[in-house]
C-alpha positions as CSV (number, residue, x, y, z in Angstrom):
1,M,28.0,40.1,-33.2
2,L,24.4,40.2,-32.1
3,S,21.5,41.9,-33.9
4,V,18.0,42.3,-32.5
5,D,15.6,43.4,-35.2
6,H,12.0,44.6,-34.4
7,V,11.6,41.9,-31.7
8,S,8.3,41.6,-29.8
9,F,7.1,38.9,-27.4
10,S,3.9,38.1,-25.6
11,Y,2.7,35.7,-23.0
12,D,-1.0,36.4,-22.2
13,K,-0.1,40.1,-22.9
14,A,2.7,41.9,-24.6
15,V,6.0,41.8,-22.7
16,L,8.3,43.3,-25.3
17,C,7.3,45.6,-28.2
18,D,9.4,46.3,-31.3
19,I,12.9,46.2,-29.8
20,S,15.9,46.7,-32.0
21,F,19.6,47.1,-31.1
22,N,23.0,45.7,-31.9
23,V,25.9,44.4,-29.8
24,R,29.4,44.5,-31.1
25,A,32.4,42.3,-30.2
26,G,34.2,43.9,-27.3
27,E,31.1,45.6,-26.0
28,L,29.5,45.5,-22.6
29,L,25.8,46.4,-22.9
30,V,23.8,47.0,-19.6
31,V,20.0,46.6,-19.6
32,L,18.2,48.8,-17.1
33,G,14.5,49.2,-16.2
34,P,11.9,48.8,-13.4
35,N,10.7,45.4,-12.3
36,G,8.4,43.9,-14.9
37,S,9.8,45.9,-17.9
38,G,10.9,42.7,-19.8
39,K,14.6,42.6,-19.0
40,S,14.8,38.9,-18.1
41,T,12.5,38.0,-21.0
42,L,14.9,39.8,-23.4
43,L,17.8,37.6,-22.2
44,H,15.7,34.4,-22.8
45,L,15.1,35.6,-26.3
46,L,18.8,36.3,-26.8
47,N,19.6,32.8,-25.6
48,G,17.1,31.2,-28.0
49,E,14.9,29.8,-25.2
50,L,12.1,31.9,-26.4
51,K,11.3,32.8,-30.0
52,P,10.3,36.4,-31.1
53,D,6.8,37.0,-32.4
54,P,7.5,38.8,-34.6
55,G,11.2,39.8,-35.2
56,T,14.6,38.2,-35.5
57,V,17.6,37.7,-33.3
58,T,20.8,37.2,-35.4
59,F,24.1,36.0,-34.0
60,E,27.2,36.5,-36.1
61,G,25.1,36.8,-39.3
62,K,22.9,33.8,-38.7
63,S,19.4,33.7,-37.3
64,L,19.4,32.2,-33.8
65,D,16.6,29.7,-34.7
66,Q,19.0,28.0,-37.2
67,F,21.3,26.9,-34.4
68,S,20.9,23.7,-32.4
69,R,20.8,24.0,-28.6
70,R,24.4,22.6,-28.5
71,E,25.6,25.2,-31.0
72,I,24.0,28.0,-29.0
73,A,25.6,26.7,-25.8
74,Q,29.0,26.7,-27.5
75,R,28.5,30.4,-28.5
76,I,26.3,31.9,-25.8
77,S,26.6,31.6,-22.1
78,Y,23.6,32.5,-19.9
79,V,23.7,33.1,-16.1
80,P,20.0,33.4,-14.9
81,Q,18.8,35.5,-12.0
82,E,18.0,32.4,-10.1
83,S,19.5,29.0,-10.5
84,T,18.1,25.8,-9.1
85,I,20.9,23.4,-8.0
86,R,19.5,19.9,-7.5
87,F,22.6,17.9,-6.8
88,P,25.3,18.4,-4.1
89,L,28.1,18.8,-6.6
90,T,31.4,20.3,-5.6
91,V,32.2,23.8,-6.9
92,T,34.7,22.3,-9.3
93,E,32.2,19.8,-10.7
94,F,29.6,22.5,-11.0
95,I,31.9,24.8,-12.9
96,L,33.0,22.0,-15.3
97,Q,29.3,21.6,-16.3
98,G,30.1,24.7,-18.4
99,R,32.2,22.5,-20.7
100,F,29.2,20.1,-21.5
101,A,28.5,21.6,-24.9
102,H,32.2,21.0,-25.9
103,I,32.6,17.5,-24.7
104,R,32.5,14.7,-27.3
105,G,32.8,10.9,-27.2
106,L,32.4,9.2,-23.9
107,G,31.7,12.4,-22.0
108,F,34.9,12.7,-20.0
109,E,36.6,16.1,-19.6
110,S,39.8,16.5,-21.5
111,E,42.9,18.3,-20.1
112,G,41.7,21.4,-22.1
113,D,38.3,21.2,-20.3
114,L,40.0,21.0,-16.9
115,E,42.3,23.9,-17.8
116,A,39.3,26.0,-18.8
117,G,37.7,25.3,-15.5
118,R,40.8,26.2,-13.6
119,E,41.2,29.5,-15.5
120,A,37.5,30.3,-14.8
121,M,38.0,29.7,-11.1
122,R,41.1,31.8,-11.0
123,L,39.4,34.7,-12.7
124,T,36.4,34.6,-10.3
125,S,38.5,33.9,-7.1
126,T,36.7,30.7,-6.4
127,E,39.7,28.4,-6.0
128,D,39.6,28.6,-2.2
129,F,36.3,26.7,-2.0
130,A,36.7,24.6,-5.1
131,D,36.2,21.3,-3.1
132,R,33.2,22.5,-1.1
133,R,29.6,21.5,-2.0
134,I,27.7,24.0,-4.1
135,N,24.8,23.9,-1.6
136,E,27.2,24.8,1.3
137,I,28.5,28.1,0.1
138,S,27.0,31.6,0.6
139,G,24.8,33.4,-1.9
140,G,27.6,35.7,-2.9
141,E,30.0,32.9,-3.4
142,R,27.4,31.1,-5.5
143,Q,27.1,34.1,-7.8
144,R,30.8,34.0,-8.4
145,V,30.6,30.2,-9.1
146,L,27.8,30.8,-11.6
147,L,29.9,33.3,-13.5
148,A,32.9,30.9,-13.4
149,R,30.7,28.2,-15.0
150,A,29.7,30.7,-17.7
151,L,33.4,31.6,-18.3
152,A,34.4,28.0,-18.5
153,Q,32.0,27.7,-21.4
154,N,34.3,29.9,-23.5
155,A,31.3,31.5,-25.2
156,R,31.4,34.5,-27.5
157,L,28.5,36.2,-25.8
158,L,27.7,36.4,-22.1
159,L,24.2,37.0,-20.9
160,L,24.2,37.9,-17.2
161,D,21.0,38.4,-15.3
162,E,21.5,40.3,-11.9
163,L,25.1,39.2,-11.8
164,T,25.9,41.3,-8.8
165,A,23.0,40.3,-6.6
166,N,24.0,39.2,-3.1
167,L,27.5,40.5,-3.5
168,D,29.1,43.2,-1.3
169,I,30.4,46.3,-3.1
170,S,34.0,45.1,-3.5
171,F,32.8,42.0,-5.4
172,Q,30.2,43.9,-7.3
173,V,33.0,46.2,-8.6
174,S,35.5,43.4,-9.2
175,M,33.0,41.2,-11.1
176,L,32.0,44.0,-13.5
177,E,35.7,45.0,-13.9
178,M,36.4,41.4,-14.8
179,V,33.5,41.2,-17.3
180,K,34.6,44.5,-18.8
181,R,38.2,43.4,-19.1
182,L,37.2,40.1,-20.7
183,T,35.0,41.7,-23.3
184,N,38.0,43.9,-24.3
185,S,40.8,41.4,-24.2
186,R,38.9,38.4,-25.7
187,K,36.7,40.5,-28.1
188,I,33.6,38.8,-26.8
189,A,30.4,40.6,-25.8
190,A,28.3,40.8,-22.7
191,V,24.7,41.8,-22.0
192,V,24.2,42.5,-18.3
193,V,20.8,43.0,-16.6
194,T,21.1,44.9,-13.3
195,H,19.3,47.4,-11.0
196,E,22.6,49.0,-10.0
197,L,22.5,52.3,-11.9
198,N,25.9,53.6,-10.7
199,L,27.6,50.3,-11.7
200,A,26.0,50.5,-15.1
201,A,27.2,54.1,-15.5
202,E,30.7,53.2,-14.5
203,F,31.3,50.0,-16.6
204,A,28.8,50.0,-19.5
205,D,29.9,50.8,-23.0
206,S,26.2,51.1,-23.9
207,V,23.0,51.3,-21.9
208,L,19.6,50.1,-23.0
209,L,16.5,51.3,-21.0
210,L,13.3,49.3,-21.0
211,Q,9.9,50.6,-19.7
212,K,6.8,48.4,-19.9
213,G,8.4,46.4,-22.7
214,E,9.4,49.3,-24.8
215,L,12.9,50.6,-25.6
216,V,13.1,54.2,-24.2
217,G,16.8,54.8,-24.3
218,L,19.9,53.4,-26.0
219,G,23.4,54.8,-26.2
220,E,26.4,55.7,-24.1
221,P,25.8,56.1,-20.3
222,R,26.4,59.9,-20.4
223,D,23.8,60.3,-23.1
224,V,21.2,57.9,-21.7
225,L,21.4,58.3,-17.9
226,T,19.9,61.7,-17.6
227,E,17.8,63.0,-14.7
228,Q,14.7,63.5,-16.7
229,R,14.8,60.1,-18.3
230,L,15.6,58.2,-15.1
231,Q,13.1,60.1,-13.0
232,S,10.4,59.2,-15.6
233,L,11.6,55.6,-15.8
234,F,11.8,54.9,-12.1
235,R,9.3,57.5,-10.8
236,T,11.8,58.6,-8.1
237,K,13.4,61.9,-7.4
238,L,17.1,61.8,-8.2
239,M,20.1,63.8,-9.3
240,V,22.6,63.0,-12.0
241,D,26.0,64.7,-11.8
242,Q,29.6,63.5,-12.6
243,N,31.6,61.1,-10.6
244,P,34.7,63.2,-9.6
245,L,37.0,60.2,-9.8
246,S,36.0,58.6,-13.2
247,G,33.9,61.3,-14.9
248,A,31.0,58.8,-15.4
249,P,27.5,59.8,-14.6
250,R,26.7,59.6,-10.9
251,I,23.1,58.9,-9.8
252,T,22.0,60.0,-6.3
253,F,18.5,59.2,-5.0
254,S,16.5,61.3,-2.6
255,A,13.8,60.2,-0.2
256,Q,12.3,63.7,-0.1
């Protein structure tokens, strides 16, 4: 579905250097790395907001720079790490913004648009505050609403930057369970940036590690999330063993 081929990007200095990887339909790829390693910049490149220099990003066989912004929005849904909300919309109105790229004619939502919004709210458990103003809900509730807007978009690729920030552990788990289930059932793909190593180990099909803009690990969690690699990446003493319930890698940090 998505192919990243020898992509680099610089602002005043290099941010990403010669990054290559693929994402298949039905796959959940988690991007990990220290602050400043280029994770959010990578998502901006995958969303077509930034252009590689050099390198190419290809979506379903077509270079991303050949799509219009509307065409990208119909195919790729991006939830940023921080979202500025300027107008006191209701939660329902905000979620229906995800249908903008699909609306034609006079700009009014069709019954199909409304149903997509209702389904997105059901999946994210946001129906209980559907009529509240977006600026009146908590940070955790807002994260769920942002995901609901992305799901209402019915995109083929989800780009999620710090999706689980401000959420308690139950919602962290339920959100990633939901994204994992959607990638499998709808044969879409998701690229998730997070700092939650154990959540990545539990839910990711593949993990990509970034360090100072370079790709230093790519593959299944059990192959990539090793003690030596993670200690080098995060400069922190830790232990990696096996989660006794799931069998996934389990990362334990030590202050010693």
